[in-house]
C-alpha positions as CSV (number, residue, x, y, z in Angstrom):
1,M,107.7,67.3,112.8
2,T,103.9,67.0,112.9
3,F,101.1,69.0,114.4
4,E,97.7,68.1,115.3
5,R,96.3,70.8,113.4
6,A,97.0,74.1,111.4
7,L,98.7,76.6,113.5
8,F,98.7,80.5,112.9
9,G,100.6,83.6,113.8
10,P,102.0,86.8,113.3
11,A,105.3,88.0,111.6
12,G,106.8,90.3,114.3
13,N,104.8,92.6,116.4
14,S,101.7,94.2,115.2
15,V,100.8,97.8,115.9
16,S,98.1,96.5,118.6
17,F,101.1,94.9,120.5
18,A,102.0,98.2,121.9
19,E,98.6,99.8,122.0
20,M,97.6,96.9,124.4
21,G,100.5,97.8,126.7
22,Y,103.0,95.1,126.1
23,K,106.5,96.5,126.0
24,N,109.3,93.7,125.0
25,S,109.4,90.2,123.4
26,L,108.9,88.4,126.6
27,D,105.5,89.7,126.7
28,T,104.8,87.8,123.4
29,P,103.2,84.8,124.7
30,K,100.9,86.9,126.6
31,Y,100.0,88.7,123.5
32,L,99.4,85.5,121.6
33,E,97.1,84.0,124.1
34,R,94.9,87.2,124.3
35,M,94.7,87.3,120.6
36,G,94.0,83.5,120.4
37,L,97.1,82.6,118.3
38,D,99.4,79.8,118.2
39,W,102.9,80.8,116.7
40,F,105.1,83.8,116.3
41,E,107.8,84.3,113.8
42,Y,110.7,86.3,115.2
43,Q,112.0,88.9,112.7
44,C,115.7,89.1,112.1
45,G,115.5,90.4,108.6
46,R,117.9,93.2,109.2
47,G,120.5,90.8,111.2
48,V,120.6,88.4,113.8
49,N,120.9,91.1,116.7
50,I,119.5,88.9,119.5
51,G,122.1,87.2,121.9
52,L,121.8,83.5,122.7
53,E,121.0,84.1,126.3
54,K,118.0,86.3,125.2
55,C,117.0,83.9,122.8
56,R,116.8,81.3,125.4
57,M,114.8,83.6,127.9
58,F,112.5,84.2,124.9
59,G,112.2,80.3,124.2
60,E,111.3,79.5,128.0
61,V,108.4,81.8,128.1
62,M,107.0,80.7,124.8
63,K,107.3,77.1,126.0
64,E,105.7,77.8,129.1
65,A,102.7,79.2,127.2
66,N,102.6,76.3,124.4
67,K,103.5,78.6,121.8
68,G,105.5,77.7,118.8
69,V,108.4,80.0,117.2
70,S,110.1,80.3,114.0
71,L,112.7,82.9,112.8
72,H,113.0,84.7,109.5
73,A,116.7,85.1,108.4
74,P,118.2,88.2,107.2
75,Y,117.0,89.6,104.1
76,Y,120.3,90.3,102.5
77,I,121.0,86.4,102.1
78,S,122.2,86.0,98.3
79,L,122.3,82.4,97.6
80,A,123.1,82.8,93.9
81,S,125.7,85.6,94.0
82,K,128.5,85.5,91.5
83,E,130.7,86.8,94.6
84,E,131.9,83.7,96.6
85,Q,132.4,86.0,99.7
86,K,128.7,87.1,99.4
87,R,127.6,83.3,99.1
88,E,130.0,82.6,102.2
89,N,128.4,85.4,104.1
90,S,124.9,83.9,103.2
91,V,125.8,80.4,104.7
92,N,127.0,82.4,107.9
93,Y,123.7,84.3,108.2
94,I,121.8,80.9,108.0
95,L,124.1,79.5,110.7
96,K,123.3,82.5,112.9
97,S,119.6,82.3,112.2
98,A,119.8,78.5,113.2
99,E,122.0,79.2,116.3
100,A,119.3,81.8,117.5
101,V,116.1,79.8,116.6
102,N,117.5,76.6,118.3
103,A,118.1,78.4,121.4
104,M,114.4,79.8,121.2
105,G,113.3,76.3,121.2
106,G,112.3,76.5,117.4
107,D,113.4,74.5,114.4
108,R,112.3,76.4,111.3
109,I,114.2,79.3,109.7
110,V,112.7,81.1,106.8
111,V,115.2,82.0,104.0
112,H,114.7,84.5,101.2
113,P,116.9,83.0,98.2
114,G,117.9,86.5,97.0
115,G,118.5,88.0,93.4
116,L,119.5,86.4,90.3
117,G,123.0,87.7,90.5
118,G,123.1,88.4,86.9
119,L,122.6,84.7,85.8
120,E,120.0,83.0,83.9
121,R,117.3,81.4,86.2
122,E,118.1,77.9,85.7
123,K,122.0,78.7,86.5
124,A,121.1,80.9,89.4
125,T,119.0,78.1,91.0
126,V,121.9,75.5,90.9
127,L,124.1,77.8,92.4
128,A,121.7,78.4,95.2
129,C,121.3,74.8,95.5
130,E,125.1,74.6,96.2
131,T,125.0,77.2,98.8
132,L,122.3,75.6,100.6
133,K,124.0,72.4,100.4
134,K,127.0,74.1,102.2
135,A,124.8,75.8,104.8
136,Q,123.1,72.5,105.7
137,K,126.3,71.0,105.8
138,T,127.5,73.8,108.2
139,L,124.6,73.2,110.5
140,D,125.2,69.6,110.8
141,E,128.6,70.6,111.8
142,H,127.4,72.8,114.5
143,G,125.0,70.3,116.1
144,L,122.0,72.1,114.4
145,S,120.7,69.1,112.2
146,N,117.2,69.5,113.7
147,V,116.7,73.1,112.3
148,H,114.7,73.0,109.0
149,I,115.8,75.5,106.4
150,C,112.8,77.0,104.7
151,P,113.3,78.6,101.4
152,E,110.7,81.0,100.6
153,T,108.8,81.9,97.4
154,M,109.4,85.4,96.4
155,G,106.9,88.2,95.1
156,K,109.1,90.1,92.6
157,I,109.7,88.6,89.1
158,N,113.4,89.3,88.9
159,Q,114.0,87.7,92.3
160,L,114.9,83.9,92.5
161,G,112.1,81.8,94.1
162,N,109.2,81.2,92.0
163,L,107.3,78.0,93.2
164,D,109.2,75.6,90.8
165,E,112.6,77.1,91.8
166,V,111.9,76.8,95.7
167,L,110.8,73.2,95.2
168,F,113.9,72.5,93.4
169,M,115.9,73.8,96.3
170,C,114.1,71.9,98.5
171,G,115.2,68.8,96.9
172,V,118.9,69.5,98.3
173,D,118.0,67.9,101.6
174,E,114.8,65.9,102.8
175,R,114.8,68.2,106.0
176,F,114.2,71.4,104.0
177,I,110.5,72.6,104.2
178,P,109.0,75.0,101.5
179,C,107.8,78.4,102.8
180,I,105.1,79.3,100.4
181,D,104.4,82.6,100.5
182,F,100.8,82.8,98.9
183,G,100.8,86.6,98.6
184,H,103.9,86.5,96.7
185,L,102.9,83.8,94.4
186,N,99.8,85.7,93.7
187,A,101.9,89.0,93.1
188,R,104.4,87.6,90.8
189,T,101.5,85.9,88.8
190,H,99.6,89.1,88.7
191,G,96.6,87.8,90.7
192,G,97.1,84.1,89.8
193,L,95.7,82.8,93.1
194,A,92.1,83.5,92.6
195,T,90.3,80.2,92.7
196,Y,89.9,76.9,94.7
197,A,91.7,75.1,91.5
198,D,94.5,77.7,91.9
199,F,95.5,76.9,95.3
200,E,95.0,73.3,94.8
201,A,97.4,73.6,91.9
202,V,99.9,74.9,94.2
203,L,99.4,72.1,96.7
204,D,99.4,69.2,94.3
205,K,102.8,70.6,92.9
206,I,104.2,70.5,96.2
207,E,103.3,67.1,96.9
208,K,104.4,65.7,93.6
209,A,107.8,67.4,94.1
210,L,108.4,66.5,97.8
211,G,105.8,64.0,98.8
212,F,102.8,64.3,101.1
213,D,104.9,64.2,104.3
214,R,106.4,67.7,103.5
215,L,103.4,68.9,102.2
216,K,101.5,68.1,105.4
217,V,104.0,70.6,107.4
218,Y,104.6,73.2,104.8
219,H,105.5,76.8,106.2
220,S,103.5,79.5,105.0
221,H,103.5,83.2,104.8
222,F,99.8,84.9,103.9
223,S,98.8,88.5,103.2
224,K,97.2,90.4,100.6
225,I,100.0,92.3,98.3
226,E,99.6,95.1,95.8
227,Y,101.6,94.2,92.9
228,T,102.7,95.9,89.5
229,E,104.1,94.5,86.2
230,G,107.3,93.5,88.1
231,G,105.4,91.5,91.1
232,E,105.2,92.5,94.7
233,K,105.0,96.2,95.3
234,C,103.8,96.3,99.1
235,H,102.0,94.6,101.9
236,L,98.4,95.5,102.7
237,T,95.8,94.4,105.2
238,F,93.0,92.1,104.9
239,E,90.6,95.2,104.9
240,D,91.9,95.6,101.1
241,E,89.4,94.6,98.7
242,K,91.2,95.0,95.5
243,Y,94.3,92.9,95.7
244,G,94.3,89.2,96.8
245,P,94.8,86.7,97.7
246,V,92.0,85.4,100.1
247,F,92.2,82.6,102.7
248,D,89.0,80.7,102.3
249,F,89.8,78.4,99.7
250,L,93.2,77.4,101.1
251,A,91.5,76.9,104.5
252,E,89.2,74.4,102.8
253,L,92.0,72.7,101.1
254,I,93.9,72.3,104.4
255,Y,91.2,70.6,105.9
256,K,90.3,68.5,102.9
257,K,93.8,67.4,102.4
258,G,94.7,66.8,106.2
259,L,97.2,69.5,106.3
260,T,99.0,70.9,109.4
261,P,101.0,73.9,108.2
262,V,102.3,76.9,110.1
263,T,100.6,80.0,108.5
264,I,102.5,83.3,109.6
265,C,100.4,86.5,108.5
266,E,102.6,89.5,107.2
267,S,99.9,92.1,106.8
268,A,101.1,95.6,107.4
269,G,100.4,96.4,111.0
270,T,97.7,94.0,111.5
271,Q,99.3,90.7,111.0
272,A,98.0,89.3,114.5
273,K,94.4,90.2,113.9
274,D,94.4,89.1,110.2
275,A,96.2,85.8,111.6
276,K,93.1,85.3,113.8
277,T,90.9,85.8,110.9
278,M,92.5,83.2,109.0
279,K,92.5,81.0,112.1
280,D,88.8,81.4,112.8
281,C,88.0,80.6,108.9
282,Y,89.9,77.5,109.3
283,E,88.5,76.6,112.8
284,S,84.8,77.2,111.3
285,I,85.4,74.5,108.6
286,L,86.5,72.0,111.4
287,Q,83.4,72.7,113.4
288,S,81.1,72.5,110.6
289,Q,82.1,68.6,109.9
């Protein structure tokens, strides 16, 4: 999976979607075109509650407009739960998510690792990897080998999913693509993404762990996030001036390293507008070269 350039889009519908008169998901490509965006991440955080026929209809209009689509799997996935049934349920949530995104014509599902399940971090990570192995085997058995599972870095310190843990999970299968949520990483490190070098260190660590090919096409979430001692508190908009991170350094690195990630904005209500701000920043660097 390779793209010619970095691509940008929102996580779900912004407030402006309805304000502009759009009414349902089939209007999404028109909205994206009007906003100057490339991609849409369909939100199934509270369950995969869309039928496959509607998925196919959505995929058709997105394909006609040349817009990409990924899907966020349910939030209540728990890869490292001590309870086997919860882990089995998590595999089923991943399967349902993969079926939906495949019907939409997409091939990426973002997966929250979940909590530590009362385990030490290392043991929880190993158990999460076992669950992911079962999930990938299940996808293969259902003819969904093309769908990439994207484990996401998490924002709360007491959750599984720091950068090292996510990269370790991605070692389960070469088809896995890391979902690097830079807002989450910044929140769980209490503002640790503040300089060019900070962002470069993240990208270098991904390349060292997974190789350049997977670094090149990494999946990303980006938003400013308020944090406390425990990490993530709430998502903000780009208008906030107190909390980070800012996208400029990352845009420079994406260009310098020749990367083509999908960057999804999760700002609170302004995700399409802020995604366009990031796209404009990236394209201004391209045009200046």
